[in-house]
N, C-alpha and C positions, 0 to 999 in steps of 0.2 A: 868187475864192472858193476856199477850201481844204476838202478832205474830210479829216477826222481819223478814224483808226481805232485803237482800243485792243483788241487781240486777247488775251483772257485764256485761262486754262486751261479754264474752263467757260462763260464768257459773253464776248460781244464788244459793245463800245459804238462807235457811229458818230455823228459830228456834223459840222456845218458851222461853219467859222471865217471870219468876214468882218468886217473893220474892228475887230478886237480883241474880237469878241463871239461867243459860242458859241450855236448854235441847232440846231433839227431833230435833237435827240439821240434815238437809238433803241437798243434793247437786244435782243439775240437770243442763243440758244445758239451757242457757237462752231462746233459742227458744221453749223449752218445759216447762218453769217455771210455767205457769198457771195450767197445769195438776198436777204439783208437789204441788202447793198451795192447791189444792182440797183435799189433804190428811189430811189437818188440820181442815176441816169443822166440824168434830165431837168434836173438842176441845171447851172449853168454852172461846172463844176469845172475849174480850171486848174492845181491842185497837189494832191497827195495825200501825207499824212504818216502814218506808222504807228509804233506801238510794239507789240511782239509777244513772247509767251512760247512760241509754238508752234515746231515743228521747222523747220529750213531747207527741207526738202522742201515743207512746207505753205506756208511763206512764198513759195516760188517759184510755187506755184499762185496765190497771192494777187496777186503781181506780174504774172503773165501775164494774169490776169483784169482787173486794173486797166488795163493797157496796151491790152488789146483793147477794153474798154468805155468808157474815159475818154480814151484817146489821149494819156496822159501817163505818165511814169515816176514810180513811187512812191519816196518816200524814208523811211528808217527810222532812228529814234533808237536807238543802241546804247550800252551802258555803256562809258564812256571814263574816262581819268584825270582830265580836267577838261572843263568846258563852260560857256561864258558866265558866268564868275565863280564857279563852284562846283567844289570839289575832291572827288573820290571818296575815301571813307575805306577802301575795301577794299584789301588788299595786292595782290590781283589784280583790278584794276578791271573787267575783262571778265566776272568771275564774279558781279557784282551784277546782279540781274534788270533787264532793260531798262525794264520798267514802273516799277520802284522808282526807277531813276535818272531817269527822265522826271519823276516827281513831285517828287523832291528838287530837281532843277534848276529846274523850272517854278515850284514853290511858293516857293523862295527868291527867285527873280526877281519874283514877284508881291508878296511881303510884306517882303522885306529885313530879317527879324528872325530870332532863334533859333527853331527849329522842332522839333516832334515830329510826324511824319506817320504815322498809323495807317491802314493799308489793310486793310479787313475783307473779304477775298475767300475763295478756296479755302483759302488759309492767311492768317494775320494777320501782316503785316509791320509793324515799328515802326522808323522811322529818325529819327536825331537829327542836327540841323544847328546849328552855332553862328552867331553874328551876323556872321561874316566869310565865310560861304559854305563852311565846311569841314564836309563830311559826317563825323560822328564814328563811324559804324558803326550797327549796328541789331540787331534781334532778329526771330525768326520763331516764331510760336506756331501751334498747331493751329487750323484753321478748324472750324466747327461740325460739318460732315459727318465730318471726321476724328475729332473728339472722340466723336461718336456711335458710330463703328465701333470705338473703342478698348475697348469693353466686350464685344466678341464672344467673349472667352474666359471671361467671368464668367457662370456658369450662371444666376444669379438676375437678371441685368441685360440679357443679350443680346437678349431678346425684347421689351424695352421700346422702343417707337418714339418717337423724339424729334422735335419740330418747333420750330425757333427762334421761330416765331410765338407759341408758347405760353409763352415765357419771361415770368415774372412782372415786374410793375413795381417790385418791391422785392426786396431780397436777404435777407428774413427767413428764419429757419429753416423748412424745408419739413416738411409733415406726411405726405408720401407719397414713395415712391422716385422716381417720375417727376419730380416737382417738385424733388426734391433734386438730381437729375442736371442739370436745366435751370438751377437757381439756382447750382449748383456751377460750371458752365461760365462763367456770367456773372461770378461772383465771381472766378474764376481770371483771366479776361481783364482785368476792370476793375482788380483789384489790381495786376496786372503793369503796366498803363498808368500808374496813379497812382504806383507805386514808381519807374518810369523817369522820370516827370515830376519827382519830388522830387530824384532823383539828378542830373538835368541842371541843375535850378535851382540846386542847391548848387554844382555844378561851374562854371557860367558866371556865377553870382551875379546871375541875372536870370531872370524868369519867361519860359519859352518859349511860343510860340503852339502850342497843341495842335489839330491838324487831323485830322478823321476822314473817311474816304472808303470806298467799297466797298459791296457789296450790303446789308449790314446795319450800316453805320457809325452811322447815326442811332439805331438801336435800342440799340447799345452806349453811345453818348454819353449817353443818357437815364439811365444808371445811374452815371455818373461824378460825383464831387464837384467836379471841375475844370471851369472854363469851356471850352467846346469850340466850334470853328468847323467846321460840317459842310459839306463840299464833295463832294457825290455824284458830280460829274463832274470830279474833280481831274485825272485822267490826261489826259482830252481837253483840258481847259483848259490844262494844262501843255504839251501838244503844240502847242497854238495859240500860246502865249507864246514857246516856243522857235522855232517856225517863222517868227516875225516877225523873228528875228535873221538875220544874214547867213551863209548856207551852213553851218548847224550839223550837217547830216545827211550820212549816207552812203547811197548806193544799196543796196538789198537785194542 
C-alpha cells in the first residue's frame, strides 16, 4: 500500500494507492499538512511517493516526519529530461514544476493520446503533449486570488471583494462592476484555453484530450464549449501510475 502526497503552494492532497486504485483522498492547507498525514499512520504503508513545490528545507522536514512515523524512506518525483516514455519540452527540464511534470507523465501514460492539461490552482498552468509523449511546452496564467489582487491600485475597484463561488453560470455582459470583474476573469481563462486547444488541434491535425484538474477546475470546465475530462485528483493519480513503474523516483 502506497501513500501519495501532493504538496502544493496553498493546499496539500494525500491519498492511498493500492492495486492501481486511488482512495482515502484528503485535502488540507499546506501549512497544516503534517497533521493531516498523521491520519494515515494506522494504514499498512510500505511506500511513500511525493510531488512537491515547497522549499528544500520544508521537504526535509517532511522526509524526517515520514521516516519517523512510517519507517520508510519517501521518494519524490522531480522534473527530468524524460520519464517512462515522455520527453520534457523545457530547455532546462529541471525548471518545469515538479507537479506539472508529474501530471504530464502520468496523464500521458494513462491515456496515450495528445493532451492539454489545465491545472487550476494558485496559478493556472496549461501544458500541451502530442501523441508521441513529447511535451510541447505550456502557459501559466494568474489564479483567481492573483487576479483579485491585481486591482489593488485601481481606486474604484480595490475595495470590491471577489469570491470565485459567485462566478455566474454564463458569460453574458454584466450589469454591475463586481459581476463584470468575475465574468471578466472567467472569460479571460476560458478564452485562453479554447484558443490553445484550437492551436494544438491545427498543429497536430487531431483533437487533443482536454483535462482539467485543481481546486476549481470543474467550475471553469462548465464555461467551456469544448468537451472536458475532469480529473480532480490528477496529480495523485499520476503519482500512483508512475510509482507502479520500476524505480522512476529519486530520494528527496
